[in-house]
C-alpha positions in Angstrom: 152.8 108.2 71.9 152.3 105.9 74.9 148.9 106.2 76.5 148.7 104.5 79.8 145.6 104.5 82.0 147.3 105.1 85.3 144.1 106.0 87.1 142.5 102.6 86.6 145.6 100.6 85.8 143.5 98.4 83.5 144.9 97.1 80.2 144.1 99.1 77.2 144.8 98.8 73.5 146.3 102.3 73.7 149.2 100.9 75.6 151.7 99.6 72.9 152.8 96.7 75.1 149.2 95.5 75.5 148.5 96.0 71.7 151.7 93.9 70.9 150.6 91.3 73.4 147.2 90.9 71.7 148.7 90.9 68.2 151.2 88.1 69.3 148.4 86.1 70.7 146.4 86.4 67.5 149.4 85.1 65.6 149.5 82.1 67.9 145.9 81.1 67.1 145.6 77.8 65.2 142.8 77.3 62.7 142.0 74.0 64.4 141.9 75.4 67.9 138.8 74.3 69.9 136.9 76.5 72.2 137.0 76.0 76.0 133.5 77.5 76.2 130.8 79.0 73.9 129.4 78.2 70.5 131.8 79.8 68.1 134.6 78.0 66.3 138.0 79.8 66.1 137.3 81.2 62.5 134.0 82.6 63.6 135.7 84.2 66.7 138.2 85.9 64.4 135.3 87.2 62.2 133.4 88.3 65.3 136.4 90.3 66.6 136.8 91.8 63.1 133.2 92.9 63.1 133.7 94.5 66.6 136.8 96.4 65.4 134.9 97.7 62.3 132.2 99.0 64.7 134.7 100.6 67.0 136.4 102.3 64.1 133.1 103.5 62.7 133.6 101.5 59.4 130.2 99.8 59.9 127.2 100.7 61.9 126.0 98.5 64.7 122.3 99.0 65.4 121.5 99.8 69.0 120.1 97.0 71.1 118.3 98.0 74.3 120.4 96.9 77.2 121.0 97.8 80.9 124.6 98.1 79.9 123.7 101.4 78.4 123.4 102.8 81.9 126.6 104.6 82.8 127.3 102.7 86.1 126.7 99.3 84.6 128.7 100.1 81.4 131.6 101.3 83.6 131.4 98.2 85.8 131.3 95.9 82.7 134.3 97.6 81.1 136.5 98.2 84.1 135.6 95.9 87.0 133.3 92.9 86.5 134.8 89.7 85.0 132.8 88.6 82.0 131.0 85.3 82.3 132.1 82.6 79.9 129.5 81.6 77.3 126.7 83.6 78.9 126.6 86.9 77.1 125.6 87.3 73.5 126.8 90.3 71.5 124.6 92.3 69.2 123.6 90.7 66.0 125.7 93.1 63.9 128.8 91.8 65.6 128.3 88.4 63.9 127.9 89.4 60.2 131.4 88.6 58.7 131.8 85.1 57.5 135.2 83.4 57.7 137.0 83.1 54.4 140.7 82.5 54.3 142.5 81.9 57.6 145.7 83.9 56.7 143.6 86.7 55.1 141.2 86.8 58.0 144.0 87.1 60.6 145.7 89.8 58.5 142.5 91.8 58.3 142.1 91.6 62.0 145.7 92.7 62.7 145.2 95.6 60.4 142.1 96.7 62.1 143.8 96.5 65.5 146.7 98.6 64.3 144.3 101.2 62.8 142.4 101.3 66.1 145.5 101.8 68.2 146.7 104.6 65.9 143.7 106.7 66.7 143.7 109.3 69.4 141.6 108.1 72.4 140.6 111.8 72.9 138.8 111.8 69.5 135.0 111.2 69.1 134.2 107.5 69.0 131.1 105.6 67.8 128.4 104.4 70.1 128.5 100.7 71.2 125.4 98.8 70.3 124.8 97.5 73.8 126.7 100.1 75.9 125.8 103.3 74.2 128.1 106.3 74.2 131.7 105.4 74.9 134.9 107.4 75.0 138.1 106.4 73.3 139.4 105.5 76.7 136.4 103.2 77.2 136.8 101.6 73.8 140.5 101.0 74.5 139.8 99.1 77.7 136.7 97.3 76.2 138.6 96.1 73.1 141.5 94.7 75.2 139.0 93.0 77.6 137.0 91.6 74.6 140.0 90.3 72.8 141.5 88.8 75.9 138.2 87.1 76.7 138.0 85.4 73.2 141.7 84.6 72.9 141.5 82.9 76.3 138.5 81.1 75.1 140.7 79.5 72.4 143.7 78.9 74.6 146.1 81.7 73.7 
């Protein structure tokens, strides 16, 4: 099933071409890649994206953090319109709990989570985001693409 967001024309994980693009970029990551901005090293970034996918899938609970991004207009702008600043926004604490272990295993776990996410129906009920609150599957698809793109660009892929 191909799900394209033709109304907004924004990349989403529910578009198989965008999913494949992200998975290919993950495979191009190098364990010695250096960040262009921010405080994380590449292994920590992979662990961070793993945590985010576990939250998006409902595998682990991310405690709510009060944020203006919970307001619908600001959430919508952050997901769909506003470019994210580099190295200026800190995610919720629960998005930084996984510790890197084995580079090949960590990449395989992340790939598996991305594939599970993309296999879900965006019309299903989805978990709340810790900062942004209630999000639809459509919102999660765009958010996850934007989040992965942000961090993969951070490490040059």
